[in-house]
C-alpha positions as a Markdown table, in Angstrom:
| # | Residue | x | y | z |
|---|---|---|---|---|
| 1 | Unk | -3.7 | -3.2 | -13.8 |
| 2 | Unk | -2.3 | -3.7 | -17.2 |
| 3 | Unk | -1.6 | -7.1 | -18.6 |
| 4 | Unk | 0.7 | -8.3 | -21.4 |
| 5 | Unk | -0.3 | -11.6 | -23.0 |
| 6 | Unk | 1.6 | -14.1 | -25.1 |
| 7 | Unk | 0.5 | -13.7 | -28.7 |
| 8 | Unk | 0.5 | -17.4 | -29.4 |
| 9 | Unk | -0.9 | -18.9 | -26.2 |
| 10 | Unk | -2.9 | -16.0 | -24.8 |
| 11 | Unk | -1.3 | -16.7 | -21.4 |
| 12 | Unk | -0.6 | -13.6 | -19.3 |
| 13 | Unk | 3.2 | -12.8 | -19.2 |
| 14 | Unk | 3.3 | -9.6 | -17.2 |
| 15 | Unk | 1.1 | -7.4 | -15.0 |
| 16 | Unk | 1.8 | -3.8 | -14.2 |
| 17 | Unk | 0.1 | -1.7 | -11.6 |
| 18 | Unk | -0.9 | 1.7 | -13.0 |
| 19 | Unk | -2.5 | 4.3 | -10.6 |
| 20 | Unk | -3.7 | 7.6 | -12.1 |
| 21 | Unk | -6.1 | 8.4 | -9.3 |
| 22 | Unk | -4.1 | 11.2 | -7.9 |
| 23 | Unk | -1.5 | 12.2 | -10.5 |
| 24 | Unk | 1.3 | 14.2 | -8.8 |
| 25 | Unk | 5.0 | 14.3 | -8.4 |
| 26 | Unk | 6.0 | 12.7 | -5.2 |
| 27 | Unk | 8.6 | 10.5 | -3.6 |
| 28 | Unk | 8.3 | 6.9 | -5.0 |
| 29 | Unk | 8.0 | 5.5 | -1.5 |
| 30 | Unk | 4.6 | 7.2 | -1.0 |
| 31 | Unk | 3.1 | 4.9 | -3.6 |
| 32 | Unk | 5.1 | 2.0 | -2.4 |
| 33 | Unk | 3.9 | 2.5 | 1.2 |
| 34 | Unk | 0.3 | 2.8 | -0.1 |
| 35 | Unk | 0.5 | -0.5 | -1.9 |
| 36 | Unk | 2.4 | -2.4 | 0.8 |
| 37 | Unk | 0.3 | -1.3 | 3.8 |
| 38 | Unk | -3.1 | -1.5 | 2.0 |
| 39 | Unk | -2.4 | -4.9 | 0.6 |
| 40 | Unk | -0.4 | -6.9 | 3.0 |
| 41 | Unk | -0.5 | -8.2 | 6.5 |
| 42 | Unk | 2.2 | -8.0 | 9.2 |
| 43 | Unk | 3.4 | -11.6 | 8.7 |
| 44 | Unk | 4.0 | -11.0 | 5.0 |
| 45 | Unk | 5.8 | -7.7 | 5.7 |
| 46 | Unk | 7.9 | -9.3 | 8.5 |
| 47 | Unk | 8.9 | -12.2 | 6.3 |
| 48 | Unk | 9.3 | -10.7 | 2.9 |
| 49 | Unk | 9.8 | -6.9 | 3.2 |
| 50 | Unk | 13.4 | -7.1 | 2.3 |
| 51 | Unk | 12.7 | -9.2 | -0.7 |
| 52 | Unk | 9.9 | -7.0 | -1.8 |
| 53 | Unk | 12.0 | -3.9 | -1.6 |
| 54 | Unk | 15.0 | -5.5 | -3.4 |
| 55 | Unk | 12.7 | -6.6 | -6.2 |
| 56 | Unk | 11.1 | -3.1 | -6.4 |
| 57 | Unk | 14.6 | -1.5 | -6.5 |
| 58 | Unk | 16.0 | -3.9 | -9.1 |
| 59 | Unk | 12.9 | -3.7 | -11.3 |
| 60 | Unk | 12.9 | 0.1 | -11.1 |
| 61 | Unk | 16.6 | 0.2 | -12.2 |
| 62 | Unk | 16.0 | -2.3 | -14.9 |
| 63 | Unk | 13.1 | -0.4 | -16.4 |
| 64 | Unk | 15.2 | 2.8 | -16.3 |
| 65 | Unk | 18.0 | 1.0 | -18.1 |
| 66 | Unk | 15.6 | -0.4 | -20.7 |
| 67 | Unk | 14.2 | 3.0 | -21.3 |
| 68 | Unk | 17.7 | 4.5 | -21.5 |
| 69 | Unk | 17.0 | 7.0 | -18.8 |
| 70 | Unk | 19.0 | 7.6 | -15.7 |
| 71 | Unk | 17.7 | 6.3 | -12.4 |
| 72 | Unk | 17.2 | 8.5 | -9.4 |
| 73 | Unk | 20.4 | 10.0 | -8.0 |
| 74 | Unk | 21.8 | 8.0 | -5.2 |
| 75 | Unk | 19.0 | 5.4 | -5.5 |
| 76 | Unk | 20.4 | 2.4 | -3.6 |
| 77 | Unk | 18.5 | -0.3 | -1.7 |
| 78 | Unk | 19.7 | 1.5 | 1.5 |
| 79 | Unk | 18.2 | 4.8 | 0.5 |
| 80 | Unk | 15.0 | 3.1 | -0.6 |
| 81 | Unk | 14.7 | 1.5 | 2.9 |
| 82 | Unk | 15.4 | 4.8 | 4.6 |
| 83 | Unk | 12.9 | 6.8 | 2.5 |
| 84 | Unk | 10.3 | 4.1 | 3.0 |
| 85 | Unk | 10.8 | 4.4 | 6.8 |
| 86 | Unk | 9.6 | 8.0 | 6.6 |
| 87 | Unk | 6.7 | 7.0 | 4.3 |
| 88 | Unk | 5.4 | 4.3 | 6.7 |
| 89 | Unk | 3.3 | 6.8 | 8.6 |
| 90 | Unk | 1.3 | 7.3 | 5.3 |
| 91 | Unk | 1.2 | 3.5 | 4.9 |
| 92 | Unk | -0.2 | 3.4 | 8.4 |
| 93 | Unk | -3.0 | 5.8 | 7.6 |
| 94 | Unk | -3.8 | 4.0 | 4.4 |
| 95 | Unk | -3.7 | 0.6 | 6.1 |
| 96 | Unk | -6.2 | 1.9 | 8.7 |
| 97 | Unk | -8.5 | 4.0 | 6.5 |
| 98 | Unk | -8.9 | 1.8 | 3.3 |
| 99 | Unk | -10.3 | -1.2 | 5.2 |
| 100 | Unk | -12.5 | 1.0 | 7.3 |
| 101 | Unk | -14.1 | 2.4 | 4.2 |
| 102 | Unk | -14.8 | -1.1 | 2.8 |
| 103 | Unk | -16.4 | -2.1 | 6.1 |
| 104 | Unk | -18.7 | 1.0 | 6.4 |
| 105 | Unk | -21.5 | -0.5 | 4.3 |
| 106 | Unk | -21.1 | -3.6 | 2.1 |
| 107 | Unk | -23.4 | -2.2 | -0.6 |
| 108 | Unk | -22.4 | 1.5 | -0.3 |
| 109 | Unk | -19.4 | 3.0 | -2.1 |
| 110 | Unk | -17.6 | 6.3 | -1.3 |
| 111 | Unk | -19.5 | 8.3 | -3.9 |
| 112 | Unk | -22.8 | 7.3 | -2.3 |
| 113 | Unk | -21.5 | 8.2 | 1.2 |
| 114 | Unk | -21.4 | 11.9 | 0.3 |
| 115 | Unk | -18.9 | 14.6 | 1.4 |
| 116 | Unk | -20.1 | 14.7 | 5.0 |
| 117 | Unk | -18.5 | 11.3 | 6.0 |
| 118 | Unk | -17.0 | 11.6 | 9.4 |
| 119 | Unk | -13.9 | 9.4 | 9.3 |
| 120 | Unk | -13.5 | 9.4 | 13.0 |
| 121 | Unk | -17.0 | 8.0 | 13.6 |
| 122 | Unk | -16.4 | 5.4 | 10.8 |
| 123 | Unk | -13.1 | 4.3 | 12.4 |
| 124 | Unk | -14.6 | 4.1 | 15.9 |
| 125 | Unk | -17.6 | 2.2 | 14.7 |
| 126 | Unk | -15.3 | -0.3 | 12.9 |
| 127 | Unk | -13.1 | -0.7 | 15.9 |
| 128 | Unk | -15.9 | -1.1 | 18.5 |
| 129 | Unk | -18.3 | -3.3 | 16.5 |
| 130 | Unk | -18.6 | -7.0 | 17.4 |
| 131 | Unk | -19.2 | -8.0 | 13.8 |
| 132 | Unk | -16.8 | -10.6 | 12.5 |
| 133 | Unk | -15.5 | -8.3 | 9.7 |
| 134 | Unk | -14.8 | -5.6 | 12.1 |
| 135 | Unk | -12.9 | -7.8 | 14.5 |
| 136 | Unk | -10.6 | -8.5 | 11.6 |
| 137 | Unk | -10.3 | -4.8 | 11.1 |
| 138 | Unk | -9.6 | -4.2 | 14.8 |
| 139 | Unk | -6.8 | -6.9 | 14.7 |
| 140 | Unk | -5.3 | -5.2 | 11.6 |
| 141 | Unk | -5.2 | -1.8 | 13.2 |
| 142 | Unk | -3.6 | -3.2 | 16.4 |
| 143 | Unk | -1.1 | -5.2 | 14.3 |
| 144 | Unk | -0.2 | -2.1 | 12.3 |
| 145 | Unk | 0.1 | 0.0 | 15.4 |
| 146 | Unk | 2.4 | -2.4 | 17.2 |
| 147 | Unk | 4.6 | -2.9 | 14.1 |
| 148 | Unk | 5.1 | 0.8 | 13.4 |
| 149 | Unk | 5.5 | 1.6 | 17.1 |
| 150 | Unk | 8.3 | -1.0 | 17.3 |
| 151 | Unk | 9.9 | 0.5 | 14.2 |
| 152 | Unk | 9.9 | 4.0 | 15.8 |
| 153 | Unk | 7.4 | 5.4 | 13.3 |
| 154 | Unk | 4.6 | 6.2 | 15.7 |
């Protein structure tokens, strides 16, 4: 995250999310689905998804205008919603995998897990465990599954 501060007061004015982890050309809705489904719950998406997408669309166009570059051809709020619908399956995978990784071991990070991590075993352990954190994870996976099933994604 990058922050811009007021020079006089030192108060934060802006925050920009910058992700250079996997630099590649892709549809913008892939990153949007990643952020939305890794960071929000079903209630927030149900209540505010339209507003979030409209804000994203308007901000994207405003930045393009400020930079004096053309926006994406045919980039309307309707095309953004349609493209995001197809990216939701990636959002589902991210929404399921990212929390499972954080639940694997509280003091172990991905680098320490090594390359032989079996994601299926990790997900099954997280879903079947009776620990409090894992019941939250189980509820999240069920919520995501129902939401995207009802939207015709899975």
